[in-house]
C-alpha positions in Angstrom: 29.4 -9.5 5.8 25.6 -9.9 4.9 23.5 -12.4 5.4 19.6 -12.8 3.5 17.4 -15.3 4.6 14.0 -15.6 2.9 10.8 -17.1 3.7 7.3 -17.5 2.3 7.5 -19.7 -1.2 5.3 -22.0 -2.2 2.7 -23.5 -3.9 -0.3 -21.8 -5.3 -3.1 -21.8 -7.6 -3.7 -19.3 -10.4 -4.8 -16.2 -8.9 -3.7 -16.4 -5.6 -1.6 -14.9 -4.0 1.9 -15.2 -1.6 4.1 -13.0 0.6 7.9 -13.6 0.8 9.9 -12.0 3.1 13.6 -11.6 3.8 15.2 -11.0 6.6 18.9 -9.1 6.7 21.7 -9.4 9.4 22.7 -5.6 9.0 21.1 -2.6 9.3 19.4 -1.4 6.4 21.2 2.0 6.4 23.9 0.2 4.9 22.1 -1.1 1.7 21.7 1.1 -1.2 18.9 -1.1 -2.4 16.9 -4.1 -2.0 14.9 -6.1 -4.1 13.8 -9.1 -5.3 14.7 -11.1 -8.4 13.6 -14.3 -10.0 15.2 -17.1 -12.5 13.0 -19.5 -14.3 14.3 -22.4 -15.2 16.7 -22.3 -18.3 16.8 -18.5 -18.0 18.8 -15.7 -16.8 18.0 -14.1 -12.8 15.9 -10.9 -13.9 14.9 -8.0 -11.5 11.2 -8.4 -9.9 10.4 -5.7 -8.0 13.4 -2.9 -5.9 13.2 -0.7 -3.2 15.6 2.0 -2.5 17.1 3.5 1.1 14.6 6.5 0.3 11.5 4.0 -0.2 11.2 4.9 -4.1 10.4 1.6 -5.8 11.1 0.3 -9.4 9.0 -3.1 -11.2 9.6 -5.2 -13.6 6.4 -4.5 -16.7 5.5 -7.9 -15.7 4.4 -7.6 -12.5 3.4 -4.0 -12.1 0.1 -3.5 -10.6 0.0 -7.6 -8.8 3.1 -7.0 -6.8 4.2 -5.0 -4.0 7.6 -4.2 -2.2 8.3 -2.9 0.8 10.7 -2.1 3.5 10.6 -2.5 7.8 13.7 -0.8 8.6 13.1 -1.2 12.2 12.9 -4.7 11.6 15.6 -5.2 8.7 12.9 -7.1 6.6 12.0 -6.3 3.2 8.7 -8.3 2.3 7.6 -8.7 -1.4 3.6 -9.5 -1.8 2.0 -10.4 -4.7 -1.3 -11.2 -5.9 -3.2 -12.5 -9.1 -0.4 -15.0 -9.4 0.1 -16.3 -13.0 1.9 -19.7 -13.6 4.6 -17.6 -15.5 5.6 -16.0 -12.3 7.1 -19.2 -11.3 10.5 -19.3 -10.3 13.0 -19.1 -7.7 13.1 -15.8 -5.7 15.9 -14.5 -4.6 16.2 -11.5 -2.3 19.2 -8.9 -3.1 21.2 -6.2 -1.4 23.2 -3.8 -3.0 25.4 -1.9 -1.0 26.7 1.6 -0.9 30.3 0.2 -1.3 28.3 -1.4 -4.9 29.0 -5.2 -3.2 25.7 -7.6 -4.0 24.8 -10.1 -1.3 22.2 -12.9 -2.3 19.6 -14.8 -0.2 19.3 -18.8 -0.9 16.3 -18.4 -2.9 12.9 -19.6 -2.6 10.7 -21.7 -4.8 7.4 -20.2 -5.7 5.0 -22.2 -8.3 2.2 -21.6 -9.5 -0.3 -24.2 -11.1 -3.0 -23.1 -13.6 
């Protein structure tokens, strides 16, 4: 079992920045990928950014150039730096861990609200 604890959400004006962090209870070596997903009211949960075990990254087109995902294997944390935030980035953001055994784990979610 893997526990994921997110932090760093909040309220920010458009153009501002937020930094989300996710702490995992197990070593990242057991994770095929770590990532961030988001879900706005009435919409499906979508991928925002993913980082692989060897550090390769993938971003949703809507956040490319504005968001950066990174991980610290020693601290078992994955971070999402969000810059130039837009109202359409408003959502609940979820940390995800996908293991080599093809099992998904999710955090409890953290609210990000961007006002215009």
